[in-house]
N, C-alpha and C positions, 0 to 999 in steps of 0.2 A: 635471414630473409630468403636465402636460396635453399634452406633446408638440407644442408650438407649432412650433419649428424645431429640427431636430437638425443640428448643425454639420457632422459628418462626412458624413451622407447628402446635405446641401446641396452640400458641396464635390464629392462624387463626381458628383452630378447635373450641376453646372456643367462639370466636367472631362471627363466621359465621355459621358453619355447625353442631354444637353439636345437637344430637337428644335429645328430651325430652320425658319423659314417664309419663303417667297418674298414679299417686300413687295408686289410688283405683281401677285400672282396674281389672276386674274379669270376667272370662268367665264361664257362668253358665252351666257347664257340670260336672256331677258326675263321676269324674275319679276314677277308683279303686286305691287302694294303690299299688304302684309298688313293685314287688317281685323279679324282675331280671333286669339286664341291659346288653346291647350288644353294641359292637362297630365295625365299619367297617373303616379301614384305607387304603387309596388308593393313590399310586403315579404311574403315567404312565411313569415317566422319567427313562431312562436306561443309559444315557451317563455320562461320568466323569464330563463334564462341568456343568451338572445339579445335581451335588452332593447334593446340599442343599435339594432337594425335597425328596430323599430317606432318607437322614439324619433326616429330620423333621418327617417323618413317624416312623422311628426307635425311635426317642426321644418321640414321642407321645405314642408309645407302652409302653415305659418305664414309662412314666407319669401315664398311666392308671393302670399299674401293681402296681405302688407305692400306688395308691389311691383306691385299692380294687377290680379292675376287675380281674376275673379269666381268665387264658390264653385261656380256651376253649370258652370264651364269647367275644373274640377279633378275628376278621377275618382280615388278613393283605394281601394286594396285593402290592408286591414290588419286583423288580428285584434282589435286594441283591447282587450286583456285585461290591461294593465299597471296602469292607474290604481287599480283596486280589487282587485288581486291580494292574496292572503293574505301574500305576502312583502314588500309595500311598507310603508314607515314614513311615506310621504307620501300618505295617501288622497286620491284624486281628482286627483293630480298626476303628471306625467311630466316629467323634466328631461333636458337634454343637457349641462348644465354643473353643476358642484358649487356648493353654497352657500358663501358666505363671510360674514364679519362685517359687511361693508358693505352688501350687498344680496342679495335672493333672486333666483335666476335665473328666466328665463321658464318658466312652466308651459306646455309645448307641447301639453298635452292640452286646454287651455281652448278651448271652442268647436269642438273637433275631433269630427266625426262621420264615420266612414268610409262610403263608398258600398257597400262589400262587405266582409264578414268573409272573411278568406282561406279559412277552412275551408268556406265555402259555395260555393267556385268550383272548377272544373276548370282545368287549365292551358290548354286550348283556349279558355276564356272570355276570356283576355287577348287573343287574336287577335280575337275577336268585338268586344271593347270598342274596340280600336284601329281596327278597320274599320267601326265604327258599327252593328254587327249586334246588335239587341236580343233576338234569338232568340225572336221572337214575344211579347216583353214580359217574358220571364224576367230580362233584363238591362236595367233601365230607364235606367241611367246608362252612356252610351257616349260616344265622341268623335264629335261631329258636325262633321267637318272637310271643307274643300274646298280648291281651289287657292289660296285667299287666307288659309289658316290656317297659323300656325306651331305646331309641336308640341314639347313637352318631355316626355321620359320619364325618370323616375328610378326605379331599382331598388336596393334595399338588402337584402342577405341573404348567403348562403353561395354559394361557387362550387366546382364539381367540376373537378379537374385534367384538362385535355384534353377537357372535355365542355361545360360552360356553367354557367348559373345554376341552383342547386338549387331545385326546387319543393317545398320542405319546410324543416325546420330544419337540414339540412346533411348528411344521410346519402347524398345523391346518387342515390337510387333512381330519381328522375325529374328530368330536367334540361331547362331552357328553353335550347336551344342557340343559338349564333350563327346557324346556318343557318336555324333556325326564325324568328328575328327578321328575318333578311334576307327570307325568303319573305313574311312579313307586310308589310314595308315595300315590297317589290316590288309586291305586290298593291295596296297603298294608292297607290303612285305610278302604277300603270296606270290607276287610276280618278281621277287628279288629286285625290287626297285630302289633299295637303299642299303648302304653299309651301316650307317648310323644316322639318327635323326634327332635334332635338338629343337625344342619349341621354347620360345621366350614370349610370354603372354603378358601384355600390359593392359589389363582391364580390371574393373571391379569384379570380385568373385571369380578371379581367373583360376583359382584352385580347382574349380569345377572341370576345367580342361585337363589339368594335371592329374586329377583323381581318375578321370575316365581313361587315361592312356596307361594306367598301371597294369603291368602284365605283358605289355607288348615287348618283344625282343629288341634290344639295341635302340630304344627310344628313351629320351629323358626330357622332362619339362621343368623349366624354372619360371615361376609366376610371381607377379607383383604383389599378390595377396593370396590368402587362403580362400576356401570356397564359401566362407560366410561373412566376408568383410569387403568394404570398398578399398580401392587404391587411391593414391593422392596425387594431385597436380603439384607442379613445382615451378619456380621462377616466374613470378608475376611481372608483367610489363605494363606500367601505368599509361604510357603513350598509346599502346595498342589496345589496352583494356582487356587483355587476355593472359592466361598462363602460357608460357612458351614451351614447356616440357612437362613430363611426368617424372616423379621421383625415381622410380625403378629404372626407366629407360635412360635417364640422365646418369645414374650411377653405373649402369651397365657400360655405357660408352666410356666413361672415365676410367673404369678398371681395365677395359680392353686396350685403350690407348696407353695406359701405363705399362701393360705387359700382355701382349696379344697371345702369349703362350701360357697364360695363367691356368692353373688347374681348376677344374670345375668346382671342386670342393672349396677352394679359396675364393673363387668368384662368388659362390653362394654366401660365404661368410662376410665378404665385403659388402655385398648388396643387402644382406640382412641387417648389417650395422648402419649403413648409410641411407637406407630407405625408411623414412619416418612415416608413421601413421598406418602402416600395414605390415603384415608378416610375409616377407619373401619366402617362398617354399620350393623345395626341390622334390620332384616326383619321379619314381620308378628307377632310382639308381640301382636297385637290386637286380634289375633286368638289363641294365646298361653296362655294368662292370665298374671297375675302380674309378672313382671320381678324383 
């Protein structure tokens, strides 16, 4: 029911589409030792039916806090209208796992305060946040990164076939394209704004974003799906009438909690095996270095 591992998709992955990586791959760039790390977590979803997208951003925030990120180094864009919505039967709480008789799952809303409500931003504001542009103080929370900063960007929402990540609840009227993400990261690289950058994209057709960043130095993307397929929801809750999480994001959290020092290669293998219904894909490792 929770979609931990689907035997047939796992077999197909092993037999047909498993990525392989060069063990001795090394990119000859003298990267400085990293001294700080930043994260940007984004969900454009605002409706109850898309509960899982906001819940996954909240859960990712809790994951980063557990594993060493300071709150002032995490910028969150999330509507945050679930915990006290009229549809909830758990006031003040948001879950990504179902309750059972033995224990209550983590309330991922506890201590969670977004830096921005999605409805207060324009799509161009994501560019400003990544580039550290406060727009004259209108955006007080941005990434203050330099050549010694590692950056993690997580996006959870819908994707539009052939276009990119939806800037809304899924009708595709405006999309954050892979080309736009590439432009932003190119500009950031030109100003020595990162040491390394990792994207984790949980949308349908998320491979469009990964494919677009290929060639950028020291950037890697891991996506819930390739560029021609949808990704899948996970963990349905009958009382709330919604899915609580997405398969890729749920597996990502589980693997990091097991071993937060996991190698990127091994993280990919675990996600590819445990994410049923789509093909988790790693992009641009040849310009990132050994995984």
